[in-house]
C-alpha positions in Angstrom: 46.6 7.5 53.5 43.1 8.9 54.0 43.7 11.2 51.0 44.3 8.1 48.8 41.1 6.6 50.2 39.1 9.7 49.2 40.7 9.7 45.7 39.7 6.0 45.3 36.1 6.8 46.3 35.9 9.6 43.7 37.4 7.5 41.0 35.1 4.6 41.6 31.9 6.7 41.7 32.7 8.7 38.6 31.1 7.4 35.4 31.5 8.6 31.9 28.4 9.9 30.0 25.9 7.2 29.1 25.1 6.3 25.5 21.4 5.9 25.4 21.4 5.1 21.8 23.2 1.8 22.2 21.4 -1.0 20.5 22.8 -4.1 22.3 21.6 -5.0 25.7 24.7 -5.8 27.7 23.2 -6.4 31.1 21.6 -9.8 31.7 19.3 -8.4 34.3 18.1 -5.7 31.8 17.5 -8.5 29.3 15.6 -10.6 31.8 13.4 -7.8 33.0 12.6 -6.4 29.6 11.7 -9.9 28.4 9.3 -10.3 31.4 7.6 -7.0 30.4 7.3 -8.1 26.8 5.7 -11.4 27.9 3.2 -9.4 30.0 2.5 -7.2 26.9 1.7 -10.3 24.8 -0.6 -11.7 27.5 -2.4 -8.4 27.8 -3.1 -8.4 24.1 -4.3 -12.0 24.4 -6.7 -10.9 27.1 -7.9 -7.9 25.1 -8.5 -9.9 21.9 -10.4 -12.6 23.8 -12.7 -9.9 25.3 -13.3 -8.6 21.7 -14.3 -12.0 20.6 -11.2 -12.7 18.4 -9.9 -16.1 19.6 -7.5 -16.4 16.6 -5.5 -13.4 17.7 -5.9 -14.2 21.4 -4.3 -17.6 20.7 -1.4 -16.1 18.7 -0.6 -13.6 21.5 -0.9 -16.3 24.1 1.5 -18.5 22.2 4.3 -16.0 21.7 5.5 -15.8 25.3 6.2 -19.6 25.6 7.5 -20.1 22.0 9.6 -16.9 21.6 10.4 -15.3 24.9 10.3 -17.5 28.0 12.9 -19.9 26.7 15.4 -17.0 26.7 15.1 -16.5 30.4 14.0 -19.9 31.7 17.5 -20.9 32.8 18.2 -17.6 34.6 15.1 -18.1 36.6 15.6 -21.9 37.2 19.2 -21.3 38.5 17.7 -19.4 41.4 14.2 -21.0 41.7 13.6 -24.2 39.7 10.0 -24.5 41.0 9.1 -21.0 39.9 10.6 -21.5 36.4 8.6 -24.8 36.0 5.3 -23.1 37.2 5.7 -20.2 34.7 6.7 -22.5 31.9 3.8 -24.8 32.5 1.3 -22.0 32.6 2.6 -20.4 29.4 2.9 -23.6 27.5 -0.7 -24.7 28.2 -2.3 -21.3 27.7 -2.7 -21.2 23.9 -4.6 -24.5 23.7 -6.8 -23.5 26.6 -7.8 -20.1 25.2 -10.7 -21.3 23.0 -12.4 -23.0 25.9 -12.0 -20.1 28.3 -14.4 -17.2 28.9 -13.0 -13.7 28.9 -13.1 -13.6 32.7 -11.3 -17.0 33.0 -8.5 -15.8 30.7 -8.2 -12.6 32.6 -7.8 -14.6 35.8 -5.2 -16.8 34.3 -3.2 -13.8 32.9 -3.4 -12.2 36.4 -2.0 -15.4 37.9 0.9 -15.5 35.4 1.5 -11.8 36.1 1.9 -12.6 39.8 4.3 -15.4 39.0 6.4 -13.1 36.8 6.3 -10.4 39.6 8.0 -13.0 41.8 10.8 -13.2 39.3 11.4 -9.4 39.6 11.1 -9.5 43.4 13.5 -12.5 43.9 16.9 -11.1 45.0 18.6 -14.2 43.6 17.3 -13.4 40.2 17.2 -9.6 40.1 19.5 -8.2 42.8 18.1 -5.5 45.1 20.8 -3.0 43.9 19.5 -3.3 40.4 15.8 -3.1 41.4 16.4 0.1 43.4 18.5 1.8 40.7 16.5 4.3 38.5 19.2 3.9 35.8 18.4 0.2 35.6 14.7 0.9 35.0 15.4 3.6 32.5 17.6 1.2 30.6 14.8 -1.5 30.7 12.3 1.1 29.5 14.5 2.1 26.5 15.1 -1.6 25.6 11.4 -2.3 25.5 10.7 0.9 23.5 13.3 -0.2 21.0 11.5 -3.5 20.5 8.1 -1.8 20.4 9.4 0.4 17.6 10.6 -2.6 15.6 7.2 -4.3 16.0 5.4 -1.2 15.1 7.4 -0.5 11.9 6.6 -4.0 10.7 2.9 -3.7 11.7 2.2 -0.3 10.2 4.3 0.2 7.0 2.0 2.9 5.6 0.3 5.5 7.8 -3.2 4.6 8.7 -2.9 1.0 7.5 -2.1 -2.2 9.4 0.1 -4.5 7.4 0.6 -7.0 10.1 -1.9 -7.0 12.9 0.1 -9.2 15.3 3.2 -7.0 15.2 1.0 -3.8 15.5 -0.7 -5.2 18.6 2.6 -6.4 20.0 3.9 -2.8 19.9 0.8 -1.6 21.7 1.1 -4.4 24.3 4.7 -3.6 25.0 4.1 0.1 25.3 1.0 -0.3 27.4 3.0 -2.2 30.0 5.3 0.9 30.3 2.5 3.4 30.4 0.4 1.5 32.9 3.0 -0.4 35.0 6.8 0.1 34.5 6.9 3.9 34.4 4.3 4.8 37.1 5.6 2.1 39.5 9.3 2.2 39.1 10.2 5.7 37.8 7.5 8.3 38.0 7.9 9.4 41.6 11.7 9.0 41.6 12.5 11.6 38.9 12.4 15.4 38.9 8.7 16.4 38.7 9.1 18.3 35.4 11.1 15.5 33.8 8.6 12.9 35.1 5.7 14.8 33.7 7.3 15.2 30.3 8.1 11.5 30.0 4.6 10.6 31.1 3.1 12.9 28.5 5.3 11.5 25.7 4.4 7.9 26.7 0.7 8.7 26.4 1.3 10.4 23.1 3.2 7.3 22.0 0.4 4.8 22.9 -2.2 7.1 21.3 -0.1 7.4 18.1 0.2 3.6 17.9 -3.5 3.1 18.3 -4.2 5.8 15.7 -1.7 4.0 13.3 0.4 7.1 12.6 3.6 6.7 10.5 6.5 4.7 11.9 8.6 7.9 11.4 6.4 9.8 13.7 6.5 7.0 16.3 10.3 7.0 16.0 10.3 10.7 16.7 8.3 10.3 19.9 10.5 7.5 21.1 13.6 9.6 20.4 12.1 12.4 22.5 11.7 9.9 25.4 15.2 8.7 24.8 16.5 12.3 25.0 14.5 12.9 28.2 16.1 9.9 29.8 19.6 10.8 28.6 22.1 10.2 31.4 19.9 7.8 33.4 20.6 4.6 31.6 23.2 1.8 32.1 23.7 1.4 28.3 27.1 2.5 27.1 28.8 2.6 30.5 32.5 2.3 30.1 34.0 -0.1 32.6 37.5 -1.5 33.2 38.2 -4.8 31.5 37.1 -7.7 33.6 37.5 -11.3 32.5 34.4 -12.2 34.6 32.3 -10.0 32.3 33.1 -12.3 29.3 30.8 -15.1 30.7 27.8 -12.8 31.0 28.2 -11.4 27.5 28.6 -14.9 26.1 25.4 -15.9 27.8 23.6 -13.0 26.3 25.1 -13.8 22.9 23.7 -17.3 23.1 20.2 -16.0 23.9 20.3 -13.7 20.9 21.5 -16.6 18.7 18.8 -18.9 20.0 16.2 -16.2 19.3 17.6 -15.9 15.7 17.4 -19.6 15.1 13.8 -19.6 16.3 12.8 -16.7 14.0 14.5 -18.4 11.0 13.4 -22.0 11.5 10.0 -21.7 13.3 8.7 -18.4 12.2 10.3 -18.0 8.7 11.4 -14.4 9.6 14.8 -14.4 8.0 15.4 -10.6 8.4 14.7 -10.8 12.2 16.9 -13.9 12.4 19.8 -12.0 10.8 19.3 -9.1 13.3 19.6 -11.5 16.2 22.6 -13.2 14.7 24.3 -9.8 14.3 23.4 -8.9 17.9 25.0 -12.2 19.1 28.1 -11.4 17.1 28.3 -7.9 18.5 28.2 -9.2 22.1 31.0 -11.8 21.4 33.1 -9.0 19.8 32.4 -6.8 22.8 33.4 -9.6 25.2 36.7 -10.0 23.3 37.5 -6.3 22.7 36.7 -4.9 26.1 37.2 -7.7 28.5 39.7 -10.2 27.0 42.0 -8.3 24.6 43.1 -5.7 27.2 44.2 -8.5 29.5 46.0 -10.7 26.9 49.5 -9.7 28.1 48.6 -10.5 31.7 47.2 -13.9 30.8 50.2 -14.5 28.4 52.6 -13.9 31.3 50.9 -16.5 33.4 49.9 -19.1 30.8 50.7 -18.4 27.1 48.9 -21.5 25.9 45.7 -20.6 27.7 45.8 -17.2 26.2 46.2 -18.5 22.7 43.6 -21.2 23.0 41.1 -18.7 24.4 41.7 -16.2 21.7 41.3 -18.9 19.0 38.0 -19.9 20.6 36.7 -16.4 20.2 37.5 -16.5 16.5 35.9 -19.9 16.1 32.8 -18.7 17.8 32.4 -15.7 15.5 32.9 -18.1 12.6 30.1 -20.4 13.8 27.8 -17.4 14.2 28.7 -16.1 10.7 28.0 -19.6 9.3 24.6 -19.8 11.1 25.6 -23.1 12.6 23.3 -25.0 14.9 22.5 -23.7 18.4 24.1 -26.9 19.8 27.5 -26.1 18.1 27.4 -22.4 19.2 26.4 -23.4 22.7 29.2 -26.0 22.9 31.8 -23.4 21.8 30.5 -20.9 24.3 30.8 -23.4 27.1 34.4 -24.1 26.1 35.1 -20.4 26.2 33.5 -20.1 29.6 35.5 -23.0 30.9 38.7 -21.2 29.8 37.5 -18.0 31.5 37.2 -20.0 34.7 40.8 -21.2 34.2 42.0 -17.6 33.6 40.3 -16.6 36.8 41.9 -19.5 38.6 45.4 -18.3 37.7 44.5 -14.9 39.2 43.9 -12.6 36.2 41.1 -10.6 37.8 41.9 -6.9 37.7 41.5 -5.3 41.2 41.4 -1.8 39.8 40.6 -0.1 36.5 43.7 1.0 34.6 42.8 4.6 35.1 42.9 4.1 38.9 46.3 2.5 38.7 47.6 5.4 36.6 46.1 7.9 39.0 47.5 6.1 42.0 50.9 6.1 40.4 50.6 9.8 39.7 49.6 10.4 43.4 52.5 8.4 44.6 54.9 10.3 42.2 53.6 13.6 43.5 54.1 12.4 47.1 57.7 11.4 46.3 58.4 14.7 44.6 56.9 16.7 47.5 59.0 14.7 50.0 62.1 15.6 48.0 61.1 19.2 47.7 60.7 19.4 51.5 64.1 17.8 52.1 65.8 20.3 49.6 64.3 23.2 51.5 65.0 22.0 55.0 
């Protein structure tokens, strides 16, 4: 029996190679943390522009966190700490209108205060579990997610080497990257990695921020980011292959809704149709992942218990994809997602929650079979 226990430990701790080039964030905690870092990057650019006497750009950067980003994580924070969510929301919403009347030092003090509130989000175990916060793979994944967004902003901000085509996007890329250079990497990763690897990543990050400030080509920026990605290969959570789990559907649907909401904002408020399409596509990918990896493999199990529930749930997936493809309202998409999540709860209620990955079941069956054969072999030779 102890041998089976050891086999189970080995099976559960073994993970397949990570895919660091994945483009869809599939972990809500990664999404939340990378969003916090991007908010801080915007605020840092607001502070810097104010100190340089450019209120127009300071106001623009001060406004983006509330209008574009905080709405994506407000509910996640409020579920655990309503008061904290309200405090952060109030500070971010009032900031743009207050910037013109603030001195540089007053804005710096306000940004520092908001920074401390956002730090409380990261330090709250009910928002970001301790096991995630202490996992270097988690922070590597967050880092790569922020780098991906920084590259997108940079490629829109510097379309031709040496020339800024969109100053807001260019400064966004610098703000996001600065937070990694000055905060995320030195605090969460630097001293927890192999010395040579840590030194190489740090060097690449400094090369990256310098290249952005020097307005080098987006191709060269992409090359530096790829070198960082290569150095972090094997440390991220992206691309992990897990056993199908119906509970995972709800998390992926929540992330899909956030991407869809971001797309609607880009399209209707910002007029950025190409960015809206990218967010719609991301939402669709997450829904398809929820279906393919966490519902479809369990269809036969659900069908055995409740055929009608299985068919209704499957139809809802197709309906949801249709709503996303049709760029329907956020309210319609959200309503369908809530229906789907209700069905997931029903599926869980009837007991379709796999206890073990299929590979474990197969392996245990093999072990059992070997045990039976060994018993027979002993009897034949006794």
